[in-house]
N, C-alpha and C positions, 0 to 999 in steps of 0.2 A: 595670748597670741595664737592664732589658728593658721597653720600652714598646710596647704595641700601637698607640698613637697616634703620629702622624707627627712628625718633626723636620725643620726647626725647629718648635718647639711652637706650636700654635694653639688650645689649650684648657687647661682647668685641670689635667688629668692630666699633659699634656706639660710645662707650666710647673713643676709640682711635681717631676717626675722631674729636670728640668734643675737646679732649685734644690738638691735633695738631692745630686745628683751633684757639683755645684760645691762644696757644703759639705764633702762627704767628701774631695774633692780638696784642699781647704784644710787638712784634717787630715793630709795626707801620703799618702793612698791613690792608687793607680792606678785610674782609673775609666773604663770604657767604657760607652757607651750604645748598645744594640742596638734599633733602631726603624725603621719604614718611613721612607723618605726622600722628601721633596717634590721632585719634578722628576727628569728623566732623569739629569742629571749626578750627583746624589747617589746614585741607585740604581746607576749604573754604577760609581762609586767604591767603594760598598759591596760590589758583586759581585766586583770585582777583589781586594779585601782578603780576602773569604771564600775565593775560589779560591786565593789565595796561602797562606792558612792550611791549606787542604786539601792543598796541594802540599808542606807541611812547614815553612812560615815561621811559627814559633810567635809572632812579634811582630807579625804582620799586623793583629791586632785588639787590640793591647796599647797602652794609654796609658802615659805615664811617670808615676812616682809624684810626686804633688804638682802635676803639670801640669794645665791645663784638661782636662776630660773629652773623650775621643775619641768622636765620633759615627760609628757604622758602620751604614749603611742595609742592612737585611736584605731589602728589597724596595722597589718603588715604591709610594707611598701612593695610595690611591683614596678618593674622597669618600664619606663615610657619609651615609645618609639619616636618621640618628638626630638627635634634638634636641641642641642644644649648640653652643657657639661654635667654628666652624672645625674641626670634628672630621674627621680623616682617618685611615683605618686601612690596614693593609698587605694586599696581595693574598695570599690564603691559601696558594697553592701555592709561590710564590717565597719567601714569608716563612717557611714551615715548613722548607724545605730550608736556607735561610740560617741560621735560628736553631739548627737541629739541629747543623749543622757548627760554628757559633761556640761554642755552649754545650758541645758534646761534646769539641771539640779546642782550645778557647781557653785551657784551664787556669785558669779563674777561681776564686778562692778563695770568692767569693760570687756567686750568680746571684739577683738580686732582681727579680721580676716585678711590675709595677704594673697594677692593674685587670684581674685574671685572668679576669673574666667577660665582658670585651669580646669582640666577634666577631673571633677571632684564633686562630691555631694556637699562640700562645705558651705557653699553659698546658700543652698536650700536649708541647711541646718541652722543658719544664722537666725532664722525666725524663732528658734527655741531659746535664744539668749535672753537673759533677764535684765541686763544693764545696758550701758551705752554700746551701740553697734557701729563699728567702723570697718571700712574696707579700703585697702591700698592696692592700686593698679600698678604693677611693676613694668609691664610691657604692653604696648599698644598693638603689637603684631596680631594677637589672637582676635582682635576686633573684626577681622575680615569675615569670620564665620558666625558672627553674632546674629546676622539676619535670619539664620535658619532656626534659631531658638529664642528669638527676640521676646516673645511673650513670657517665656519662663524666666529669662534674665531680668526683664523689667519688674516682674512680680517679686523676684527674690531681692533685687536691689532696693525695692520700696521699703524693705525691712531695715535698711541701713540709715543710721542717723548722721553718718559722716562719710563722705567719699574723699579719698586722698589720691592725688597724682604726684609723681616725682618731679615734674617740671611744668612750667606754664604751657609749654608747647604740647606736652602730653595731655594736660587738662583740656586744652582746646580741642584736640582730636577726640578725646573721650566725650566731651559735652556735645560734639556734633553727632555722635553715634548713639550714645546713651545719655540723653539730656538730663541735666541736673547740675547742682552747684558742687564744684570740686575745690578743695583746699590743696595748696601746693606745699608739700613737705619734702624737699630734696633729701636724698640719702646722705649719710656722712662717711667719714673714713676714720681709721685708727692711725693717727700720724706716726706713731712709733714704728709702724710696719714699713714706712716708706721714707727711706733715707735719700740723700743726694745721689744723683746718677753718676755713672762712671765718668772720670775725666778723660778716659781713652775713647776712641771711636767705637761705635757699636750701634746696631739697629735691633729693636725688639718688635716683633710682629705678633699682634693679638688676633688669632684666628681659631676660635673654639667651635665653629660650626662643623658638624660632623660630615657634611658633604664636601668640605675643603675647597669650595669654589673660591672663596676669598683668598685662601693660601695660594692656589695656582695662579690667580690673577696677580697678586703682589710679587710673587717670585719672578714673573716675567718682567716686572718693572725693576726689580733688583738685579736681574741677570747682567745688565749692561753697566752696572756701577763698578767703580774701581775698588778692589778689596782693600787697598791701603787707606782709602777715604772712608769707606763704610764700616770697616772693622768686622768683627764677628756678627753673625745674624742669629738671634735667639727667637725661637717660635714658641709662644704660649698656646698650646693646643688643647683639645678636649681631654678630660681626665681619662686615664686608663687605656688610651690607644696611641702611645707614642710611635709605634712601628708604622701604623697606617698614616699618621701625619708625616712621618719622615719619607714614606714611599711617595707622597704627593710632591715632594721637593724635586725639582729637576736635577739630574745627575751632575750637571756642571756646577751646581751650587752646594751639593751635599757636604763637601769638605768645609764649607764656611758656615754651615747651619747646625745648630744644636736645638733639640726639642725638649721643652719642659711641660709635662702635663699639668693642667690647672688643678691645683689642690687647695684653692682658697686664697684669701688675701695675703697671707704670709708668704706663700710660694710665689705669688705674683710680685710682691715687694722685692724678693730676692732677684727675680728675673729682671726687674726694671733697673737694678743696680749694674746690669751688664751692658748698658748702652746709654746713648744720649738722645736717640730719636725713636719714637714709638709710632707704629703704623697700625691703623684700624681700617682695613680695606672695605668692610661692609657696613652698611647703615645699621643693620641689626646689632652688630658687635659694638659699633660706636655709641649706640644709645644705652649701653649697659653701665653699671657702676665702675667697671674697670677703666673707663675713660677718665673718671675723676681720680682714680688711684694713680694713673699715669701722670696726670697734672700734679698731684700732690708729691710725686717722686721727682718733680722738676724735669720731666721729659719734654723734648720738643715734639709736639703731637701733630701728626697728619692723619685726618680722619675723614671717612666718607660723609658727605654733606647730608644734612637733615635738620629739621627745626630743633630737635632736642640737642643735637650736636652743636649747632650754632649758639644755642642758649648756654650750653656748658662752657664753650670756649670763650664766649664774651667778646669776640673780635680781636683780642690781642694775646690770647693764651694758646694759640695753635692755628693750624691751617685746615680749613674745610675744603674738600675736593669732591668733584662729581664722581659718584660711584662707577667703578668699572670703566673708567676712561683712561686707557693706558698712557697716552701721550702726556696728559695732565699730571698723572702720578709720577711718571718717570722724570718730568721736568722739575716737579716740586722736590722730589727726593734728591736729585742732583744739585739743585739750588741750595738745599740745606747742607749737603755734604761739603760743598766748596765754600760755604760761608759760615764759619764758626761763630762769628759775631752775631749773625741773625739767630743762630741756634741758641746762643747764650741769652739773647734778649727774650725770645719766646719761652725759654726754660724758666727764667726768673718770673715772668708773668704767670706762667702755668703753676709754679710752686705756690705763689701767693694765692691764686684763685683756688687751687685744689685743697689747700690746707685751711681754708676759711671756715670749714664746717665739719664738726666731729659728730660722732654718734651721741655724745652727751647733749649737743645742740638739738639733734633730732628728738631725743627723749623729752627735752624741755618743751619743744614745740608740740609734741603729741600730748603731753600732760595738760598744756594750756587748752588744746582742742577738746580733750576729754572733759575737762572741768567745764568748758563752755557749754557743751551738750548737756552735761548733767545738771547745769544750772537753769536750763530752759524752763522746766516746770515752775521753779520759784519765780523766774522773771515773768512768766505768763500770769502767775497769780498776782504779782505786784502790779501788772498792767490791767488787772481786772478780768483776765481770761484764765481759764483752767487748762491744764494739760489733758489730753484724751485719757480715758480710763477704760479698763476692760469690762464689758457687759455681757453676761450670759442671759439671753433674752427668752429662754424657755426652759425652766426646770419643772419636771413633773412631780417629783417626790415619789415615795413608795414606802414599803414596809421597813426598809433599812435606811430610808432617807426622810426622816421627819423634820419638822421645823427647826429643832436644835441642831440636827446634823447639817441641814442646809446652811444655817448661819456659820457653823464652824468650818464647813468645807469652803464657803466663800472667803472666809478669812485666810485659810490655809493657802488658797490658790490665787490670792490677790484679785478676786472678783469684787468690783466696786459697785456694780449695778446688777441686780438680779430680778428677773421676772418669774414669779412662781405661778404656774398655771396647771393645777392638778385637776383631774376629772372629778365631777360631782359637786362642785361648789367652790367658794372663795375662802372657806374657813382655814385651810392650811396656809394660804397666802397671808391672811390677816394675822395668823400666829407668828409667821416669819417676820412680818412687819413689826409686831410687838416686841419680839426678841432681838431684832437687829440693832447693832450699834449705830452711832451717827455716821460712821464712815461707810456704811452699806446702804445704798438706796434700793428700796424694794418696790417693785411694780406688782400690784395685786391683780392677778389674772385668773382665768379658768379655762380649762379645756372642755369645750361644749360638743356633745355628740348630737348632730342634726340628722335628719332623715337622709341627707345626701352625703354625709361624711363629717369629719371632725374639723372644727374651727376653734380659734383661740380668741378670747376677749382679754384686753389689757386695760389697766386703769379702771377697774370695776369697783363699784360700791355695793352691789348686790348680785347674788348669783343669777345665772341664766338657766332655765330648765333645759334638760336634755329632751330629745325627741321632737323638737320643733322643726318646721321647714327651714331650709337654709336661709332664705331671705328674712324670715321672721327672727331667727336667732341673731343675725347680723344687725337688724334694726334694734333689737333689745339691747345689744352692746352699745350701739350709737346713742340710744335714748338716754343713757346714764352718763354720757360724756366720755365713753370708752373708745378704744381703737380696736379694729378688727384685723386679725392676722390669719393668713392661710398657712398651715404648717407644711413642712417639706414632705413629699410623698414617701421618702425613705424612713421617716420617723412617726408617721401617723397615716391613718386612712383618710386622706384629704378628699374633698368633693371632686368629682370628675370635671374635666375641662369645660364640657358643655354647660354644666350647672354653674360654674364660676363665670362664664361669659355672660350669663343672664343677670348676675348680681355684681358685675365689675364695679359699678358705682358705689357699692357698699363696702368694698374691700380697701383697707388702708395700706397694708403692707404684706409682703410675702416672705416666708422663711426661705432663705437661699443657701444657708450653710448649716450643716449638721456633722457630727462625727461619723456618720454611717459609711462614708466613702473615703478613699485615700485623700490625704490632706491637699495635695497639689490639685487633684481633679475637683475636689469640693470647692476649694477657694476660687479656681478658675470659673466654675459654674456660677458662683455668687457674684463675681466681678462682671460676668457677662450679663447677668440679670440687671445689675446696676447700670451698665452701659446702655441697656435696652430701655431705661427710663423707669424701671420699677423701684419702689422703696423696699429695700432688702433688710432683713434681720438675720441674726445667727444665734443659735442656741443649742445647748447640749441635749435637751430632752432627758436630763439625767434622772435616773431612778435609784442610783447608788452614789455614795459620797465621792468615790474616785472619778465619777463621770462629770461632776460639776466643773465647769470652766474649760471643757475640752473643745468647745466651739462658742464663738460669740463675736462681738463687734468692738473695735477700738473706737470710742466715740466721746464727744463732749458731754458733760453732764447737762441736766435740763431741769426745768421746774414743773412741767406738766405735759399733757398729751401733745399740745401744739408744738412746744419746744422739742419734745421727743422726736416728732416727725422731722423737724428742721435738722436736728443733730444726726439723724439717720442719713440725711442727704450727703453728709461729708464723712460718714463712718466707713471703717475699713474692716472687712471680714477677716477673722483671725482663727486659725486652728492651733491648738496646743496639745502637748502630750497628756495622756491619761494619768491622773494622780500627780500632776505637777505641783510642787510645793513652793511656798513663798520663800524668800531668801533673807528674811530679816535677821535671823540669828547669825548667819554667816557674815552679812554686811556689818553687823554690830561688832563682831570680833575684829574684822579688818579695820574698822574705824578706830578702835582702841589701839591698834598697832601703829597706824599711820594715818595722818589726815589726808586721805585721798578719796 
């Protein structure tokens, strides 16, 4: 589980991540939570674990199957200026590095990122995960700013195998702004925290927004109520600022109002026992998990109207009201106060609806989704199609990277297709082909030095002499059924643009991705070339074992040059960390502990 919000949790997202993790652990899974840590000791402990992982200790970030979740701090948390109770996020630089190492080398079968649009490097780091990649959107409010960073978000979300929304209404909103398929997995509750409401009158107001706009509005609606009918008024406000919350209460009501800072579900459960009616005056607050908690506590709920609220209430478990409409709210509150029978009817429906789903139900749904994604490669094979595999489409070799080292590095880094194109001939590539196991497809190639610059021939059966004119070298490659590739200027002295224009009909593909530039910049450039209609490849140009697999394409397998070109049409450029290792040993240990 990956959370951009700090642990120990201080907001709704953090508490939800903790509850899901604990429920999955109860089902026998080994669950690690990667999140910013509150305080220096937590950050130091997390840094030591990640350093140990990078040094080769595969268990440094591993929880035991069925044991309580292990929390590993990826950075030290810093306070966010955003609205919300106790929200803290991770520092971007430290968090990015820690997440990349943990996700890339931790060997997790599932990497599940919560709140992917929070200000955090977690979404970009998801590309380093080695197993199923899932994201859960907890709030739709941040979508308003997505337009400014849309290309970055689209590229990062393309790494996810599974997108999850908390409601059908939220999924509809998400699909309209970030197109894709969304699974609906509503959050659960812990029923033990929410007992029956008070039999005496009382009103509980949930207003955790730090600008207290909702509090001021609802207090005006409550000012005209009869204290004998309404009973005491309890305000669940933002954590840590009870004095400011109380200062926003009109003086005429302060004798009737008590303020309880939000300290999590247990504190809210105690607050809900102090009344029979719960008010959610803002649409943002009403769309949070606290609404379901109020339902589970058997409260008569009045909430600001919105698609997610109406879905949660279901038509009979509460009253949806137009936001910030004073007359409508005052009338609805008064109607409930003078009609105990109506309150009792709404409370019974609310309790039934609110208690229908626990965190164990959420864990069961997530497990089913995880297994479904993990089974896709097997299903594809059964249907006669194969899952995409990682291909490093240009490895040069060198004094420390001979044929045996190339084969070993490909196995270590889960490279399933490798194109070997060394300068001086095809002998190194043929030796890699001879040594390669059946699981590794080898493309025999050569880096050819022409008078105008370097080109690469793939699928060669004989060497191409150096020193030829550019057009002649390309024709020699084509004559033996091979494909011509123009290398990226960052990794070879490619022919100049004017020379390439003269031979454009002899060029089959262009190398668009190498490790020479920052990952995001390099991937964007490769995608741009694809959208421009070029056939793009990606390769590491590796001359050392640790460089193999640092850049390549996620693509379907193929039988020969023609199928290779077809596969490149649907391939996706991928950058990976230097020295990224396979996760076989780690996964095997987990499989022996639990069938997951």
